[in-house]
Each structure stands twice: as structure tokens, then as C-alpha cells.
PDB file of N, CA, C and O in Angstrom:
ATOM      1  N   UNK A   1     171.235  20.857 177.980  1.00  0.00           N
ATOM      2  CA  UNK A   1     170.993  22.280 177.874  1.00  0.00           C
ATOM      3  C   UNK A   1     170.764  22.841 179.277  1.00  0.00           C
ATOM      4  O   UNK A   1     170.000  22.289 180.069  1.00  0.00           O
ATOM      5  N   UNK A   2     171.421  23.915 179.552  1.00  0.00           N
ATOM      6  CA  UNK A   2     171.333  24.531 180.876  1.00  0.00           C
ATOM      7  C   UNK A   2     170.167  25.517 180.931  1.00  0.00           C
ATOM      8  O   UNK A   2     169.996  26.332 180.025  1.00  0.00           O
ATOM      9  N   UNK A   3     169.387  25.443 181.969  1.00  0.00           N
ATOM     10  CA  UNK A   3     168.265  26.364 182.156  1.00  0.00           C
ATOM     11  C   UNK A   3     168.769  27.575 182.921  1.00  0.00           C
ATOM     12  O   UNK A   3     169.347  27.451 184.001  1.00  0.00           O
ATOM     13  N   UNK A   4     168.540  28.751 182.342  1.00  0.00           N
ATOM     14  CA  UNK A   4     169.005  29.984 182.968  1.00  0.00           C
ATOM     15  C   UNK A   4     168.010  30.441 184.025  1.00  0.00           C
ATOM     16  O   UNK A   4     166.811  30.175 183.932  1.00  0.00           O
ATOM     17  N   UNK A   5     168.528  31.127 185.024  1.00  0.00           N
ATOM     18  CA  UNK A   5     167.626  31.640 186.044  1.00  0.00           C
ATOM     19  C   UNK A   5     166.930  32.899 185.541  1.00  0.00           C
ATOM     20  O   UNK A   5     167.290  33.452 184.502  1.00  0.00           O
ATOM     21  N   UNK A   6     165.937  33.338 186.289  1.00  0.00           N
ATOM     22  CA  UNK A   6     165.118  34.483 185.878  1.00  0.00           C
ATOM     23  C   UNK A   6     165.944  35.756 185.717  1.00  0.00           C
ATOM     24  O   UNK A   6     165.730  36.510 184.767  1.00  0.00           O
ATOM     25  N   UNK A   7     166.880  36.008 186.623  1.00  0.00           N
ATOM     26  CA  UNK A   7     167.690  37.227 186.543  1.00  0.00           C
ATOM     27  C   UNK A   7     168.502  37.277 185.255  1.00  0.00           C
ATOM     28  O   UNK A   7     168.608  38.331 184.628  1.00  0.00           O
ATOM     29  N   UNK A   8     169.070  36.156 184.861  1.00  0.00           N
ATOM     30  CA  UNK A   8     169.866  36.116 183.627  1.00  0.00           C
ATOM     31  C   UNK A   8     168.972  36.348 182.412  1.00  0.00           C
ATOM     32  O   UNK A   8     169.370  37.039 181.475  1.00  0.00           O
ATOM     33  N   UNK A   9     167.763  35.773 182.420  1.00  0.00           N
ATOM     34  CA  UNK A   9     166.846  35.973 181.299  1.00  0.00           C
ATOM     35  C   UNK A   9     166.368  37.418 181.236  1.00  0.00           C
ATOM     36  O   UNK A   9     166.274  37.987 180.149  1.00  0.00           O
ATOM     37  N   UNK A  10     166.065  38.020 182.383  1.00  0.00           N
ATOM     38  CA  UNK A  10     165.579  39.402 182.369  1.00  0.00           C
ATOM     39  C   UNK A  10     166.655  40.365 181.897  1.00  0.00           C
ATOM     40  O   UNK A  10     166.344  41.380 181.275  1.00  0.00           O
ATOM     41  N   UNK A  11     167.914  40.062 182.183  1.00  0.00           N
ATOM     42  CA  UNK A  11     169.009  40.905 181.697  1.00  0.00           C
ATOM     43  C   UNK A  11     169.066  40.853 180.171  1.00  0.00           C
ATOM     44  O   UNK A  11     169.282  41.876 179.522  1.00  0.00           O
ATOM     45  N   UNK A  12     168.874  39.668 179.600  1.00  0.00           N
ATOM     46  CA  UNK A  12     168.884  39.532 178.143  1.00  0.00           C
ATOM     47  C   UNK A  12     167.700  40.268 177.513  1.00  0.00           C
ATOM     48  O   UNK A  12     167.862  40.958 176.506  1.00  0.00           O
ATOM     49  N   UNK A  13     166.532  40.125 178.092  1.00  0.00           N
ATOM     50  CA  UNK A  13     165.330  40.742 177.530  1.00  0.00           C
ATOM     51  C   UNK A  13     165.393  42.257 177.640  1.00  0.00           C
ATOM     52  O   UNK A  13     165.024  42.964 176.702  1.00  0.00           O
ATOM     53  N   UNK A  14     165.856  42.756 178.770  1.00  0.00           N
ATOM     54  CA  UNK A  14     165.811  44.195 179.031  1.00  0.00           C
ATOM     55  C   UNK A  14     167.116  44.913 178.729  1.00  0.00           C
ATOM     56  O   UNK A  14     167.339  46.018 179.222  1.00  0.00           O
ATOM     57  N   UNK A  15     167.976  44.308 177.930  1.00  0.00           N
ATOM     58  CA  UNK A  15     169.265  44.925 177.600  1.00  0.00           C
ATOM     59  C   UNK A  15     169.048  46.252 176.873  1.00  0.00           C
ATOM     60  O   UNK A  15     168.444  46.291 175.801  1.00  0.00           O
ATOM     61  N   UNK A  16     169.546  47.334 177.466  1.00  0.00           N
ATOM     62  CA  UNK A  16     169.432  48.653 176.863  1.00  0.00           C
ATOM     63  C   UNK A  16     168.064  49.289 176.981  1.00  0.00           C
ATOM     64  O   UNK A  16     167.829  50.344 176.393  1.00  0.00           O
ATOM     65  N   UNK A  17     167.153  48.677 177.727  1.00  0.00           N
ATOM     66  CA  UNK A  17     165.799  49.203 177.883  1.00  0.00           C
ATOM     67  C   UNK A  17     165.694  49.929 179.210  1.00  0.00           C
ATOM     68  O   UNK A  17     166.116  49.422 180.249  1.00  0.00           O
ATOM     69  N   UNK A  18     165.126  51.125 179.159  1.00  0.00           N
ATOM     70  CA  UNK A  18     164.888  51.871 180.381  1.00  0.00           C
ATOM     71  C   UNK A  18     163.580  51.362 180.967  1.00  0.00           C
ATOM     72  O   UNK A  18     162.522  51.509 180.355  1.00  0.00           O
ATOM     73  N   UNK A  19     163.648  50.770 182.139  1.00  0.00           N
ATOM     74  CA  UNK A  19     162.448  50.178 182.711  1.00  0.00           C
ATOM     75  C   UNK A  19     161.754  51.091 183.708  1.00  0.00           C
ATOM     76  O   UNK A  19     160.575  50.894 184.006  1.00  0.00           O
ATOM     77  N   UNK A  20     162.452  52.073 184.222  1.00  0.00           N
ATOM     78  CA  UNK A  20     161.838  52.995 185.175  1.00  0.00           C
ATOM     79  C   UNK A  20     161.522  54.294 184.456  1.00  0.00           C
ATOM     80  O   UNK A  20     162.208  55.301 184.631  1.00  0.00           O
ATOM     81  N   UNK A  21     160.485  54.259 183.653  1.00  0.00           N
ATOM     82  CA  UNK A  21     160.082  55.441 182.915  1.00  0.00           C
ATOM     83  C   UNK A  21     158.734  55.909 183.434  1.00  0.00           C
ATOM     84  O   UNK A  21     157.978  55.114 183.993  1.00  0.00           O
ATOM     85  N   UNK A  22     158.421  57.188 183.259  1.00  0.00           N
ATOM     86  CA  UNK A  22     157.118  57.683 183.693  1.00  0.00           C
ATOM     87  C   UNK A  22     155.997  56.985 182.930  1.00  0.00           C
ATOM     88  O   UNK A  22     156.212  56.407 181.865  1.00  0.00           O
ATOM     89  N   UNK A  23     154.820  57.054 183.491  1.00  0.00           N
ATOM     90  CA  UNK A  23     153.654  56.457 182.837  1.00  0.00           C
ATOM     91  C   UNK A  23     153.378  57.184 181.520  1.00  0.00           C
ATOM     92  O   UNK A  23     153.784  58.332 181.343  1.00  0.00           O
ATOM     93  N   UNK A  24     152.695  56.518 180.611  1.00  0.00           N
ATOM     94  CA  UNK A  24     152.378  57.128 179.322  1.00  0.00           C
ATOM     95  C   UNK A  24     151.524  58.382 179.485  1.00  0.00           C
ATOM     96  O   UNK A  24     151.587  59.283 178.648  1.00  0.00           O
ATOM     97  N   UNK A  25     150.727  58.452 180.549  1.00  0.00           N
ATOM     98  CA  UNK A  25     149.909  59.641 180.800  1.00  0.00           C
ATOM     99  C   UNK A  25     150.779  60.875 180.999  1.00  0.00           C
ATOM    100  O   UNK A  25     150.405  61.972 180.583  1.00  0.00           O
ATOM    101  N   UNK A  26     151.927  60.705 181.625  1.00  0.00           N
ATOM    102  CA  UNK A  26     152.848  61.825 181.855  1.00  0.00           C
ATOM    103  C   UNK A  26     153.406  62.314 180.521  1.00  0.00           C
ATOM    104  O   UNK A  26     153.468  63.519 180.274  1.00  0.00           O
ATOM    105  N   UNK A  27     153.811  61.379 179.663  1.00  0.00           N
ATOM    106  CA  UNK A  27     154.298  61.759 178.339  1.00  0.00           C
ATOM    107  C   UNK A  27     153.189  62.456 177.548  1.00  0.00           C
ATOM    108  O   UNK A  27     153.425  63.485 176.913  1.00  0.00           O
ATOM    109  N   UNK A  28     151.984  61.893 177.590  1.00  0.00           N
ATOM    110  CA  UNK A  28     150.865  62.463 176.852  1.00  0.00           C
ATOM    111  C   UNK A  28     150.558  63.887 177.329  1.00  0.00           C
ATOM    112  O   UNK A  28     150.316  64.778 176.515  1.00  0.00           O
ATOM    113  N   UNK A  29     150.568  64.094 178.634  1.00  0.00           N
ATOM    114  CA  UNK A  29     150.287  65.426 179.176  1.00  0.00           C
ATOM    115  C   UNK A  29     151.359  66.427 178.740  1.00  0.00           C
ATOM    116  O   UNK A  29     151.038  67.562 178.386  1.00  0.00           O
ATOM    117  N   UNK A  30     152.602  66.022 178.765  1.00  0.00           N
ATOM    118  CA  UNK A  30     153.694  66.926 178.385  1.00  0.00           C
ATOM    119  C   UNK A  30     153.654  67.250 176.892  1.00  0.00           C
ATOM    120  O   UNK A  30     153.840  68.403 176.504  1.00  0.00           O
ATOM    121  N   UNK A  31     153.416  66.252 176.063  1.00  0.00           N
ATOM    122  CA  UNK A  31     153.341  66.481 174.621  1.00  0.00           C
ATOM    123  C   UNK A  31     152.144  67.363 174.291  1.00  0.00           C
ATOM    124  O   UNK A  31     152.250  68.248 173.442  1.00  0.00           O
ATOM    125  N   UNK A  32     151.011  67.139 174.941  1.00  0.00           N
ATOM    126  CA  UNK A  32     149.828  67.986 174.743  1.00  0.00           C
ATOM    127  C   UNK A  32     150.115  69.420 175.147  1.00  0.00           C
ATOM    128  O   UNK A  32     149.712  70.354 174.454  1.00  0.00           O
ATOM    129  N   UNK A  33     150.808  69.601 176.261  1.00  0.00           N
ATOM    130  CA  UNK A  33     151.161  70.944 176.728  1.00  0.00           C
ATOM    131  C   UNK A  33     152.062  71.644 175.715  1.00  0.00           C
ATOM    132  O   UNK A  33     151.888  72.833 175.451  1.00  0.00           O
ATOM    133  N   UNK A  34     153.015  70.920 175.150  1.00  0.00           N
ATOM    134  CA  UNK A  34     153.904  71.507 174.152  1.00  0.00           C
ATOM    135  C   UNK A  34     153.151  71.898 172.886  1.00  0.00           C
ATOM    136  O   UNK A  34     153.430  72.946 172.303  1.00  0.00           O
ATOM    137  N   UNK A  35     152.199  71.072 172.452  1.00  0.00           N
ATOM    138  CA  UNK A  35     151.385  71.434 171.289  1.00  0.00           C
ATOM    139  C   UNK A  35     150.531  72.675 171.572  1.00  0.00           C
ATOM    140  O   UNK A  35     150.317  73.494 170.679  1.00  0.00           O
ATOM    141  N   UNK A  36     150.043  72.815 172.808  1.00  0.00           N
ATOM    142  CA  UNK A  36     149.280  74.012 173.168  1.00  0.00           C
ATOM    143  C   UNK A  36     150.171  75.250 173.105  1.00  0.00           C
ATOM    144  O   UNK A  36     149.750  76.287 172.593  1.00  0.00           O
ATOM    145  N   UNK A  37     151.393  75.155 173.618  1.00  0.00           N
ATOM    146  CA  UNK A  37     152.334  76.273 173.527  1.00  0.00           C
ATOM    147  C   UNK A  37     152.609  76.638 172.073  1.00  0.00           C
ATOM    148  O   UNK A  37     152.639  77.813 171.707  1.00  0.00           O
ATOM    149  N   UNK A  38     152.809  75.610 171.253  1.00  0.00           N
ATOM    150  CA  UNK A  38     153.098  75.841 169.841  1.00  0.00           C
ATOM    151  C   UNK A  38     151.940  76.566 169.165  1.00  0.00           C
ATOM    152  O   UNK A  38     152.157  77.470 168.359  1.00  0.00           O
ATOM    153  N   UNK A  39     150.723  76.175 169.490  1.00  0.00           N
ATOM    154  CA  UNK A  39     149.539  76.820 168.930  1.00  0.00           C
ATOM    155  C   UNK A  39     149.433  78.273 169.379  1.00  0.00           C
ATOM    156  O   UNK A  39     149.139  79.158 168.575  1.00  0.00           O
ATOM    157  N   UNK A  40     149.671  78.512 170.656  1.00  0.00           N
ATOM    158  CA  UNK A  40     149.613  79.888 171.166  1.00  0.00           C
ATOM    159  C   UNK A  40     150.680  80.764 170.527  1.00  0.00           C
ATOM    160  O   UNK A  40     150.419  81.927 170.220  1.00  0.00           O
ATOM    161  N   UNK A  41     151.859  80.230 170.325  1.00  0.00           N
ATOM    162  CA  UNK A  41     152.934  80.993 169.696  1.00  0.00           C
ATOM    163  C   UNK A  41     152.600  81.281 168.232  1.00  0.00           C
ATOM    164  O   UNK A  41     152.889  82.369 167.735  1.00  0.00           O
ATOM    165  N   UNK A  42     151.992  80.313 167.539  1.00  0.00           N
ATOM    166  CA  UNK A  42     151.628  80.504 166.136  1.00  0.00           C
ATOM    167  C   UNK A  42     150.595  81.613 165.968  1.00  0.00           C
ATOM    168  O   UNK A  42     150.543  82.254 164.919  1.00  0.00           O
ATOM    169  N   UNK A  43     149.774  81.845 166.990  1.00  0.00           N
ATOM    170  CA  UNK A  43     148.740  82.875 166.914  1.00  0.00           C
ATOM    171  C   UNK A  43     149.238  84.265 167.310  1.00  0.00           C
ATOM    172  O   UNK A  43     148.467  85.225 167.295  1.00  0.00           O
ATOM    173  N   UNK A  44     150.510  84.379 167.662  1.00  0.00           N
ATOM    174  CA  UNK A  44     151.059  85.681 168.026  1.00  0.00           C
ATOM    175  C   UNK A  44     151.255  86.538 166.775  1.00  0.00           C
ATOM    176  O   UNK A  44     151.491  86.026 165.681  1.00  0.00           O
ATOM    177  N   UNK A  45     151.152  87.848 166.965  1.00  0.00           N
ATOM    178  CA  UNK A  45     151.385  88.766 165.849  1.00  0.00           C
ATOM    179  C   UNK A  45     152.882  88.784 165.529  1.00  0.00           C
ATOM    180  O   UNK A  45     153.711  88.809 166.438  1.00  0.00           O
ATOM    181  N   UNK A  46     153.227  88.771 164.236  1.00  0.00           N
ATOM    182  CA  UNK A  46     154.643  88.725 163.864  1.00  0.00           C
ATOM    183  C   UNK A  46     155.385  90.043 164.082  1.00  0.00           C
ATOM    184  O   UNK A  46     156.616  90.064 164.078  1.00  0.00           O
ATOM    185  N   UNK A  47     154.654  91.137 164.271  1.00  0.00           N
ATOM    186  CA  UNK A  47     155.320  92.407 164.537  1.00  0.00           C
ATOM    187  C   UNK A  47     154.429  93.266 165.425  1.00  0.00           C
ATOM    188  O   UNK A  47     153.212  93.086 165.470  1.00  0.00           O
ATOM    189  N   UNK A  48     155.052  94.195 166.124  1.00  0.00           N
ATOM    190  CA  UNK A  48     154.314  95.080 167.020  1.00  0.00           C
ATOM    191  C   UNK A  48     154.979  96.453 167.010  1.00  0.00           C
ATOM    192  O   UNK A  48     156.191  96.567 166.829  1.00  0.00           O
ATOM    193  N   UNK A  49     154.183  97.475 167.205  1.00  0.00           N
ATOM    194  CA  UNK A  49     154.686  98.839 167.307  1.00  0.00           C
ATOM    195  C   UNK A  49     154.727  99.231 168.775  1.00  0.00           C
ATOM    196  O   UNK A  49     153.712  99.204 169.472  1.00  0.00           O
ATOM    197  N   UNK A  50     155.909  99.594 169.227  1.00  0.00           N
ATOM    198  CA  UNK A  50     156.093 100.068 170.595  1.00  0.00           C
ATOM    199  C   UNK A  50     156.567 101.514 170.471  1.00  0.00           C
ATOM    200  O   UNK A  50     157.753 101.797 170.302  1.00  0.00           O
ATOM    201  N   UNK A  51     155.586 102.417 170.562  1.00  0.00           N
ATOM    202  CA  UNK A  51     155.907 103.826 170.365  1.00  0.00           C
ATOM    203  C   UNK A  51     156.381 104.044 168.936  1.00  0.00           C
ATOM    204  O   UNK A  51     155.658 103.720 167.994  1.00  0.00           O
ATOM    205  N   UNK A  52     157.541 104.571 168.762  1.00  0.00           N
ATOM    206  CA  UNK A  52     158.101 104.829 167.439  1.00  0.00           C
ATOM    207  C   UNK A  52     158.892 103.638 166.898  1.00  0.00           C
ATOM    208  O   UNK A  52     159.382 103.678 165.770  1.00  0.00           O
ATOM    209  N   UNK A  53     159.016 102.573 167.707  1.00  0.00           N
ATOM    210  CA  UNK A  53     159.828 101.419 167.349  1.00  0.00           C
ATOM    211  C   UNK A  53     158.945 100.279 166.860  1.00  0.00           C
ATOM    212  O   UNK A  53     157.971  99.916 167.521  1.00  0.00           O
ATOM    213  N   UNK A  54     159.280  99.720 165.715  1.00  0.00           N
ATOM    214  CA  UNK A  54     158.562  98.554 165.195  1.00  0.00           C
ATOM    215  C   UNK A  54     159.408  97.307 165.480  1.00  0.00           C
ATOM    216  O   UNK A  54     160.560  97.217 165.058  1.00  0.00           O
ATOM    217  N   UNK A  55     158.827  96.367 166.188  1.00  0.00           N
ATOM    218  CA  UNK A  55     159.544  95.162 166.599  1.00  0.00           C
ATOM    219  C   UNK A  55     159.055  93.985 165.759  1.00  0.00           C
ATOM    220  O   UNK A  55     157.860  93.697 165.704  1.00  0.00           O
ATOM    221  N   UNK A  56     160.003  93.310 165.105  1.00  0.00           N
ATOM    222  CA  UNK A  56     159.693  92.122 164.317  1.00  0.00           C
ATOM    223  C   UNK A  56     159.969  90.895 165.188  1.00  0.00           C
ATOM    224  O   UNK A  56     161.122  90.584 165.486  1.00  0.00           O
ATOM    225  N   UNK A  57     158.918  90.211 165.586  1.00  0.00           N
ATOM    226  CA  UNK A  57     159.092  89.044 166.454  1.00  0.00           C
ATOM    227  C   UNK A  57     159.054  87.725 165.679  1.00  0.00           C
ATOM    228  O   UNK A  57     159.063  86.654 166.286  1.00  0.00           O
ATOM    229  N   UNK A  58     159.012  87.791 164.363  1.00  0.00           N
ATOM    230  CA  UNK A  58     158.938  86.574 163.550  1.00  0.00           C
ATOM    231  C   UNK A  58     160.127  85.636 163.780  1.00  0.00           C
ATOM    232  O   UNK A  58     159.912  84.431 163.905  1.00  0.00           O
ATOM    233  N   UNK A  59     161.372  86.128 163.841  1.00  0.00           N
ATOM    234  CA  UNK A  59     162.490  85.196 164.110  1.00  0.00           C
ATOM    235  C   UNK A  59     162.366  84.510 165.474  1.00  0.00           C
ATOM    236  O   UNK A  59     162.691  83.331 165.611  1.00  0.00           O
ATOM    237  N   UNK A  60     161.902  85.242 166.467  1.00  0.00           N
ATOM    238  CA  UNK A  60     161.709  84.650 167.792  1.00  0.00           C
ATOM    239  C   UNK A  60     160.617  83.591 167.758  1.00  0.00           C
ATOM    240  O   UNK A  60     160.765  82.524 168.354  1.00  0.00           O
ATOM    241  N   UNK A  61     159.526  83.879 167.066  1.00  0.00           N
ATOM    242  CA  UNK A  61     158.423  82.917 166.950  1.00  0.00           C
ATOM    243  C   UNK A  61     158.912  81.642 166.266  1.00  0.00           C
ATOM    244  O   UNK A  61     158.612  80.537 166.719  1.00  0.00           O
ATOM    245  N   UNK A  62     159.659  81.793 165.182  1.00  0.00           N
ATOM    246  CA  UNK A  62     160.170  80.609 164.467  1.00  0.00           C
ATOM    247  C   UNK A  62     161.116  79.791 165.353  1.00  0.00           C
ATOM    248  O   UNK A  62     161.058  78.562 165.356  1.00  0.00           O
ATOM    249  N   UNK A  63     161.974  80.467 166.094  1.00  0.00           N
ATOM    250  CA  UNK A  63     162.927  79.768 166.960  1.00  0.00           C
ATOM    251  C   UNK A  63     162.205  79.023 168.086  1.00  0.00           C
ATOM    252  O   UNK A  63     162.557  77.887 168.404  1.00  0.00           O
ATOM    253  N   UNK A  64     161.204  79.657 168.685  1.00  0.00           N
ATOM    254  CA  UNK A  64     160.432  78.990 169.739  1.00  0.00           C
ATOM    255  C   UNK A  64     159.697  77.774 169.198  1.00  0.00           C
ATOM    256  O   UNK A  64     159.650  76.733 169.853  1.00  0.00           O
ATOM    257  N   UNK A  65     159.125  77.899 168.010  1.00  0.00           N
ATOM    258  CA  UNK A  65     158.441  76.754 167.413  1.00  0.00           C
ATOM    259  C   UNK A  65     159.418  75.616 167.116  1.00  0.00           C
ATOM    260  O   UNK A  65     159.073  74.446 167.278  1.00  0.00           O
ATOM    261  N   UNK A  66     160.621  75.949 166.686  1.00  0.00           N
ATOM    262  CA  UNK A  66     161.642  74.930 166.426  1.00  0.00           C
ATOM    263  C   UNK A  66     162.032  74.218 167.719  1.00  0.00           C
ATOM    264  O   UNK A  66     162.163  72.995 167.745  1.00  0.00           O
ATOM    265  N   UNK A  67     162.215  74.984 168.780  1.00  0.00           N
ATOM    266  CA  UNK A  67     162.570  74.388 170.077  1.00  0.00           C
ATOM    267  C   UNK A  67     161.460  73.461 170.558  1.00  0.00           C
ATOM    268  O   UNK A  67     161.729  72.359 171.038  1.00  0.00           O
ATOM    269  N   UNK A  68     160.224  73.906 170.429  1.00  0.00           N
ATOM    270  CA  UNK A  68     159.090  73.081 170.863  1.00  0.00           C
ATOM    271  C   UNK A  68     159.002  71.814 170.019  1.00  0.00           C
ATOM    272  O   UNK A  68     158.782  70.728 170.555  1.00  0.00           O
ATOM    273  N   UNK A  69     159.172  71.941 168.706  1.00  0.00           N
ATOM    274  CA  UNK A  69     159.159  70.755 167.839  1.00  0.00           C
ATOM    275  C   UNK A  69     160.256  69.770 168.226  1.00  0.00           C
ATOM    276  O   UNK A  69     160.034  68.559 168.218  1.00  0.00           O
ATOM    277  N   UNK A  70     161.434  70.281 168.566  1.00  0.00           N
ATOM    278  CA  UNK A  70     162.533  69.402 168.986  1.00  0.00           C
ATOM    279  C   UNK A  70     162.172  68.635 170.251  1.00  0.00           C
ATOM    280  O   UNK A  70     162.467  67.444 170.357  1.00  0.00           O
ATOM    281  N   UNK A  71     161.541  69.300 171.210  1.00  0.00           N
ATOM    282  CA  UNK A  71     161.155  68.613 172.444  1.00  0.00           C
ATOM    283  C   UNK A  71     160.054  67.588 172.191  1.00  0.00           C
ATOM    284  O   UNK A  71     160.080  66.498 172.763  1.00  0.00           O
ATOM    285  N   UNK A  72     159.092  67.926 171.344  1.00  0.00           N
ATOM    286  CA  UNK A  72     158.048  66.958 170.991  1.00  0.00           C
ATOM    287  C   UNK A  72     158.696  65.739 170.344  1.00  0.00           C
ATOM    288  O   UNK A  72     158.347  64.601 170.660  1.00  0.00           O
ATOM    289  N   UNK A  73     159.633  65.979 169.444  1.00  0.00           N
ATOM    290  CA  UNK A  73     160.339  64.874 168.777  1.00  0.00           C
ATOM    291  C   UNK A  73     161.122  64.035 169.778  1.00  0.00           C
ATOM    292  O   UNK A  73     161.140  62.809 169.676  1.00  0.00           O
ATOM    293  N   UNK A  74     161.771  64.683 170.747  1.00  0.00           N
ATOM    294  CA  UNK A  74     162.527  63.925 171.758  1.00  0.00           C
ATOM    295  C   UNK A  74     161.622  62.993 172.548  1.00  0.00           C
ATOM    296  O   UNK A  74     161.951  61.825 172.755  1.00  0.00           O
ATOM    297  N   UNK A  75     160.483  63.512 172.987  1.00  0.00           N
ATOM    298  CA  UNK A  75     159.563  62.685 173.775  1.00  0.00           C
ATOM    299  C   UNK A  75     159.014  61.521 172.951  1.00  0.00           C
ATOM    300  O   UNK A  75     159.038  60.375 173.402  1.00  0.00           O
ATOM    301  N   UNK A  76     158.523  61.810 171.750  1.00  0.00           N
ATOM    302  CA  UNK A  76     157.937  60.742 170.942  1.00  0.00           C
ATOM    303  C   UNK A  76     158.998  59.759 170.452  1.00  0.00           C
ATOM    304  O   UNK A  76     158.739  58.558 170.370  1.00  0.00           O
ATOM    305  N   UNK A  77     160.183  60.256 170.129  1.00  0.00           N
ATOM    306  CA  UNK A  77     161.263  59.378 169.679  1.00  0.00           C
ATOM    307  C   UNK A  77     161.729  58.458 170.808  1.00  0.00           C
ATOM    308  O   UNK A  77     162.032  57.288 170.573  1.00  0.00           O
ATOM    309  N   UNK A  78     161.785  58.988 172.032  1.00  0.00           N
ATOM    310  CA  UNK A  78     162.152  58.159 173.177  1.00  0.00           C
ATOM    311  C   UNK A  78     161.161  57.002 173.333  1.00  0.00           C
ATOM    312  O   UNK A  78     161.563  55.852 173.509  1.00  0.00           O
ATOM    313  N   UNK A  79     159.873  57.316 173.267  1.00  0.00           N
ATOM    314  CA  UNK A  79     158.853  56.275 173.398  1.00  0.00           C
ATOM    315  C   UNK A  79     158.980  55.237 172.289  1.00  0.00           C
ATOM    316  O   UNK A  79     158.885  54.036 172.540  1.00  0.00           O
ATOM    317  N   UNK A  80     159.194  55.701 171.069  1.00  0.00           N
ATOM    318  CA  UNK A  80     159.323  54.787 169.933  1.00  0.00           C
ATOM    319  C   UNK A  80     160.546  53.896 170.084  1.00  0.00           C
ATOM    320  O   UNK A  80     160.445  52.678 169.938  1.00  0.00           O
ATOM    321  N   UNK A  81     161.699  54.486 170.373  1.00  0.00           N
ATOM    322  CA  UNK A  81     162.933  53.699 170.475  1.00  0.00           C
ATOM    323  C   UNK A  81     162.889  52.705 171.628  1.00  0.00           C
ATOM    324  O   UNK A  81     163.322  51.563 171.482  1.00  0.00           O
ATOM    325  N   UNK A  82     162.371  53.133 172.766  1.00  0.00           N
ATOM    326  CA  UNK A  82     162.320  52.240 173.920  1.00  0.00           C
ATOM    327  C   UNK A  82     161.356  51.076 173.662  1.00  0.00           C
ATOM    328  O   UNK A  82     161.658  49.932 174.003  1.00  0.00           O
ATOM    329  N   UNK A  83     160.208  51.367 173.066  1.00  0.00           N
ATOM    330  CA  UNK A  83     159.244  50.300 172.755  1.00  0.00           C
ATOM    331  C   UNK A  83     159.807  49.339 171.724  1.00  0.00           C
ATOM    332  O   UNK A  83     159.655  48.124 171.849  1.00  0.00           O
ATOM    333  N   UNK A  84     160.459  49.887 170.698  1.00  0.00           N
ATOM    334  CA  UNK A  84     161.065  49.040 169.671  1.00  0.00           C
ATOM    335  C   UNK A  84     162.155  48.157 170.258  1.00  0.00           C
ATOM    336  O   UNK A  84     162.257  46.977 169.920  1.00  0.00           O
ATOM    337  N   UNK A  85     162.969  48.728 171.138  1.00  0.00           N
ATOM    338  CA  UNK A  85     164.040  47.964 171.776  1.00  0.00           C
ATOM    339  C   UNK A  85     163.450  46.832 172.623  1.00  0.00           C
ATOM    340  O   UNK A  85     163.971  45.717 172.619  1.00  0.00           O
ATOM    341  N   UNK A  86     162.364  47.118 173.349  1.00  0.00           N
ATOM    342  CA  UNK A  86     161.722  46.069 174.145  1.00  0.00           C
ATOM    343  C   UNK A  86     161.225  44.937 173.251  1.00  0.00           C
ATOM    344  O   UNK A  86     161.453  43.762 173.541  1.00  0.00           O
ATOM    345  N   UNK A  87     160.550  45.293 172.170  1.00  0.00           N
ATOM    346  CA  UNK A  87     160.011  44.267 171.269  1.00  0.00           C
ATOM    347  C   UNK A  87     161.121  43.464 170.604  1.00  0.00           C
ATOM    348  O   UNK A  87     161.009  42.245 170.474  1.00  0.00           O
ATOM    349  N   UNK A  88     162.191  44.134 170.183  1.00  0.00           N
ATOM    350  CA  UNK A  88     163.312  43.415 169.561  1.00  0.00           C
ATOM    351  C   UNK A  88     163.984  42.473 170.550  1.00  0.00           C
ATOM    352  O   UNK A  88     164.360  41.356 170.195  1.00  0.00           O
ATOM    353  N   UNK A  89     164.132  42.923 171.786  1.00  0.00           N
ATOM    354  CA  UNK A  89     164.750  42.055 172.793  1.00  0.00           C
ATOM    355  C   UNK A  89     163.873  40.848 173.107  1.00  0.00           C
ATOM    356  O   UNK A  89     164.372  39.737 173.285  1.00  0.00           O
ATOM    357  N   UNK A  90     162.575  41.072 173.172  1.00  0.00           N
ATOM    358  CA  UNK A  90     161.659  39.943 173.431  1.00  0.00           C
ATOM    359  C   UNK A  90     161.707  38.965 172.251  1.00  0.00           C
ATOM    360  O   UNK A  90     161.755  37.751 172.450  1.00  0.00           O
ATOM    361  N   UNK A  91     161.693  39.495 171.027  1.00  0.00           N
ATOM    362  CA  UNK A  91     161.750  38.619 169.842  1.00  0.00           C
ATOM    363  C   UNK A  91     163.066  37.829 169.826  1.00  0.00           C
ATOM    364  O   UNK A  91     163.077  36.635 169.529  1.00  0.00           O
ATOM    365  N   UNK A  92     164.168  38.508 170.146  1.00  0.00           N
ATOM    366  CA  UNK A  92     165.457  37.812 170.171  1.00  0.00           C
ATOM    367  C   UNK A  92     165.492  36.752 171.251  1.00  0.00           C
ATOM    368  O   UNK A  92     166.089  35.691 171.068  1.00  0.00           O
ATOM    369  N   UNK A  93     164.860  37.033 172.368  1.00  0.00           N
ATOM    370  CA  UNK A  93     164.831  36.085 173.477  1.00  0.00           C
ATOM    371  C   UNK A  93     164.022  34.844 173.105  1.00  0.00           C
ATOM    372  O   UNK A  93     164.413  33.715 173.402  1.00  0.00           O
ATOM    373  N   UNK A  94     162.889  35.079 172.451  1.00  0.00           N
ATOM    374  CA  UNK A  94     162.019  33.965 172.055  1.00  0.00           C
ATOM    375  C   UNK A  94     162.721  33.130 171.007  1.00  0.00           C
ATOM    376  O   UNK A  94     162.165  32.139 170.534  1.00  0.00           O
TER     377      UNK A  94
END
């Protein structure tokens, strides 16, 4: 049986894994910031009177909340997929 060198083993373990990612604190800060934005947007009034004009901002509020939810999902999904890929590669290697 041939013993593989470290570089060959690390390629097998880290296949498809992003190894140069920001620290978890960076992800946590960004996700927290997005939740704060979402909360502030949820507290906005759905309509406003500007002189004789009544403005309905409900569609804008819903769209902004959807965009924020999508970004939160992207960040958390990236962390989940990358961690799962690392664990699966380690299990396959073992």
C-alpha cells in the first residue's frame, strides 16, 4: 500500500471546500446587522400622507424584507454547506 503525501491527502479532504473564508464573527456581525435592518423596516408605517398625496409603502417594505431574508439565507446556507462539505470530506477520508 502506498502512503500518500500530505498535499495529496489535503486535496482529498478539502475538495470543494472554501478554506479562505472570513471568521465566524464576521458572518455573525453581518447577519445581526441584517436582522436589525429587517426589524427597523418592519416598524415602518405602511402608508404616509405627503400633502394631498397618500403613499402606500407596503409593497416596498415587503420587497426589502424579502431581499434581507434572501441575504440572511445566503450567509447561513453558505456556512451550513461549507461545514457539511468539510465533515463529509473528512468522513470519506477516514
